[in-house]
C-alpha positions in Angstrom: -32.3 161.0 -4.7 -34.8 162.8 -2.4 -33.6 166.2 -3.5 -33.9 165.2 -7.1 -37.5 164.1 -6.5 -38.3 167.3 -4.5 -37.0 169.5 -7.3 -39.3 167.7 -9.8 -42.3 168.3 -7.5 -41.8 172.0 -7.1 -41.7 172.5 -10.9 -45.5 171.8 -10.6 -45.4 169.9 -13.9 -46.8 166.4 -13.7 -44.7 165.1 -16.7 -41.5 166.3 -15.0 -42.4 164.3 -11.9 -43.1 161.2 -14.0 -39.9 161.4 -15.9 -37.9 162.0 -12.7 -39.4 159.0 -11.1 -38.5 156.9 -14.2 -34.9 158.3 -14.1 -34.6 157.4 -10.4 -35.8 153.9 -11.1 -33.4 153.5 -14.1 -30.4 154.3 -11.9 -30.9 150.9 -10.2 -29.8 152.2 -6.8 -29.2 149.3 -4.4 -32.1 148.6 -2.0 -34.1 151.6 -3.3 -37.8 150.6 -2.7 -39.3 153.8 -4.0 -38.3 157.4 -4.5 -41.8 158.7 -3.7 -44.3 156.8 -1.6 -47.8 157.8 -2.6 -46.6 159.3 -5.9 -50.1 159.0 -7.4 -51.5 161.5 -4.8 -48.7 164.0 -5.5 -49.2 163.6 -9.2 -52.9 164.3 -8.8 -52.1 167.5 -6.9 -49.8 168.6 -9.8 -52.5 167.9 -12.3 -55.0 170.0 -10.3 -52.6 173.0 -9.9 -50.4 173.0 -13.0 -52.5 175.5 -15.0 -52.9 178.0 -12.1 -50.2 180.7 -12.4 -50.9 181.8 -8.8 -49.7 178.5 -7.4 -46.2 178.3 -6.0 -44.4 175.4 -4.3 -41.5 176.0 -2.0 -39.2 173.4 -0.3 -39.1 174.1 3.5 -37.2 171.4 5.3 -35.7 168.0 4.7 -34.8 165.1 7.1 -34.8 161.3 6.9 -35.5 158.8 9.5 -31.8 158.3 10.2 -31.8 161.9 11.6 -33.9 160.7 14.5 -32.4 160.0 17.9 -32.0 156.4 16.9 -29.7 157.3 14.0 -30.2 154.2 12.0 -28.9 155.1 8.5 -29.0 151.6 7.1 -32.6 151.9 6.1 -34.2 155.3 5.9 -37.3 157.1 4.7 -36.9 160.6 3.6 -39.3 163.5 4.4 -39.6 166.8 2.5 -42.0 169.5 3.8 -43.1 171.6 0.8 -45.2 174.8 1.2 -47.9 175.2 -1.4 -49.4 178.6 -1.7 -51.8 180.4 -3.9 -51.7 184.1 -4.7 -55.3 185.3 -4.9 -56.4 188.0 -7.2 -57.4 191.2 -5.6 -61.2 191.0 -5.2 -63.4 194.0 -4.6 -66.4 193.6 -2.3 -68.3 192.5 -5.4 -68.8 193.7 -8.9 -72.5 194.0 -7.9 -71.7 196.8 -5.5 -70.5 198.9 -8.4 -73.6 198.4 -10.5 -74.7 201.5 -12.3 -78.4 202.3 -13.0 -77.7 201.3 -16.6 -76.2 197.9 -15.5 -79.3 197.2 -13.4 -81.6 198.1 -16.2 -79.7 195.8 -18.6 -79.8 192.9 -16.2 -83.6 193.2 -15.6 -84.1 193.4 -19.4 -82.1 190.2 -19.8 -84.1 188.4 -17.1 -87.4 189.6 -18.5 -86.7 188.8 -22.1 -85.3 185.4 -21.2 -88.2 184.5 -18.9 -90.8 185.3 -21.6 -89.0 183.7 -24.6 -88.1 180.6 -22.6 -91.5 180.0 -21.1 -93.4 180.8 -24.3 -91.0 179.4 -27.0 -88.6 177.2 -25.0 -85.7 179.3 -26.5 -82.9 181.1 -24.8 -82.4 184.5 -26.5 -79.0 185.6 -27.7 -77.6 188.5 -25.8 -75.9 191.5 -27.5 -73.1 192.5 -25.2 -72.0 195.5 -27.1 -72.1 198.5 -24.8 -72.0 196.3 -21.7 -69.8 197.6 -18.8 -66.9 195.5 -17.5 -69.0 194.8 -14.4 -71.6 192.9 -16.4 -68.8 190.8 -18.0 -67.2 190.0 -14.6 -67.9 186.6 -13.0 -70.2 186.9 -10.0 -72.8 185.1 -8.1 -76.5 186.1 -8.4 -80.0 185.1 -7.5 -83.1 185.7 -9.5 -86.4 185.9 -7.5 -89.9 185.8 -9.0 -93.0 187.2 -7.3 -96.6 186.9 -8.5 -99.2 189.1 -6.8 -96.6 189.8 -4.0 -96.1 186.1 -3.3 -92.8 184.2 -3.9 -93.0 182.3 -7.2 -89.5 181.0 -7.6 -85.9 181.8 -6.5 -82.7 180.2 -7.7 -79.1 181.4 -7.7 -75.4 180.7 -7.5 -73.0 182.0 -4.9 -70.1 181.9 -7.3 -69.6 181.3 -11.0 -67.0 181.4 -13.7 -69.6 182.8 -16.0 -70.0 186.6 -16.5 -72.7 188.2 -14.4 -75.1 188.9 -17.4 -74.9 185.2 -18.3 -75.6 184.1 -14.7 -78.7 186.3 -14.5 -80.0 184.8 -17.8 -79.4 181.2 -16.5 -81.0 181.9 -13.1 -84.0 183.5 -14.8 -84.6 180.2 -16.5 -83.9 178.2 -13.4 -86.1 180.2 -11.1 -89.1 179.8 -13.5 -88.5 176.1 -14.3 -86.3 174.4 -11.6 -87.4 175.6 -8.2 -88.9 172.4 -6.9 -91.1 174.3 -4.4 -93.2 175.5 -7.3 -94.6 174.2 -10.6 -93.0 175.5 -13.8 -94.2 179.0 -14.7 -97.0 178.8 -17.2 -97.1 181.1 -20.2 -100.3 182.7 -18.8 -98.4 183.9 -15.7 -95.4 185.7 -17.2 -97.3 189.0 -17.4 -98.2 188.8 -13.7 -94.7 188.1 -12.5 -92.2 190.7 -11.2 -88.5 190.0 -11.2 -86.0 190.8 -8.5 -82.2 190.3 -8.9 -79.6 190.0 -6.1 -76.0 190.3 -7.1 -73.8 188.7 -4.4 -70.4 189.4 -2.8 -68.1 186.5 -2.1 -68.9 184.2 0.8 -67.2 184.9 4.2 -67.0 182.2 6.9 -67.8 183.7 10.3 -66.7 182.6 13.7 -69.6 184.2 15.7 -73.2 185.0 14.9 -72.5 188.4 16.3 -70.9 189.2 12.9 -74.3 188.9 11.2 -76.0 192.2 10.5 -79.7 191.7 9.8 -80.8 193.3 6.5 -77.2 193.6 5.4 -76.0 190.0 5.4 -77.4 186.9 3.8 -76.5 183.6 5.4 -75.4 180.3 4.0 -75.4 177.3 6.4 -73.6 174.1 5.5 -73.0 170.8 7.2 -72.0 167.8 5.3 -74.1 167.5 2.2 -76.9 169.7 3.6 -77.0 173.4 3.0 -79.4 176.3 2.9 -79.4 180.1 2.4 -81.5 183.2 3.1 -80.9 186.4 1.1 -80.3 189.5 3.1 -83.8 190.9 2.3 -85.5 188.0 4.0 -84.7 189.4 7.4 -86.3 192.7 6.5 -89.4 191.0 5.1 -90.0 188.8 8.1 -88.8 190.9 11.0 -86.9 187.9 12.5 -84.3 188.0 15.1 -80.8 186.6 14.4 -81.8 183.4 16.1 -85.0 183.2 14.1 -83.0 183.9 10.9 -80.6 181.1 11.7 -83.2 178.7 13.0 -85.5 179.0 10.0 -82.6 178.7 7.5 -81.2 175.7 9.4 -84.6 173.9 9.7 -86.5 175.0 6.6 -83.8 175.4 4.0 -80.9 173.1 5.1 -82.9 170.4 6.8 -80.7 170.4 9.8 -83.3 171.1 12.5 -83.9 174.4 14.3 -80.6 174.2 16.3 -78.6 172.6 13.5 -76.7 175.8 12.7 -74.9 175.6 16.1 -72.5 173.0 14.8 -72.6 173.9 11.1 -70.4 176.2 9.1 -72.0 179.6 8.7 -71.1 182.1 5.9 -72.3 185.6 5.3 -72.5 187.6 2.1 -73.9 190.9 0.9 -76.2 191.6 -2.0 -77.1 194.4 -4.3 -80.9 194.0 -4.7 -83.0 195.6 -7.4 -86.3 194.8 -9.1 -88.7 195.8 -11.8 
């Protein structure tokens, strides 16, 4: 019975598990209490993973409680260990690090056109993707930063996204001009005074030591519980901070964890390809 249930689980098909549990029940095995304790949790896992072709489930080992040193086989609970693994797609450092001059020009044009049309007309322009490189169509994280007379006027971004890079840049151009709660919404009279900077990000990498941080090369993302904050790599160059300053300001000013909050938080690094008008 336990082997039959295990075989159903490793198919990674929820309906197969449900039908197997029903079959087990219909056999009316004497004194069978359940063929899968916590079956709803296992079913939830299968629903989460069934559409991912990279997921594989492999039975590792089986025993039941009667196999213990007490050897009571009259009433037993069975235990399967099943290894669940995911084959990750090969990921380059980031599509952003392969951006051509043409790609950068296209992204800045998208951000500029979107900013002006959205602020002036509240419309998001359609993007003609003909002639776009594969890099621009590849999902990637990106930040859009606005400056006015050299001062920060807005900065919003995503670390990861399922949207293509060009679409992320368009969405972040709107968000940085309307949703950065540190600033009022950009006014139509300001658009001509604003310069746009784009940062295309590599995937996040969790670090074990702050010695892995290279100022000017790495951005940081600090997370503890529901609080988090980030600084882009260029912030270190603009401020001249030490690593401790970089971490302290991010922890206190961006994540709200206090100056030393980074010491018991998760810290991630990432790189960015940064370009501007």
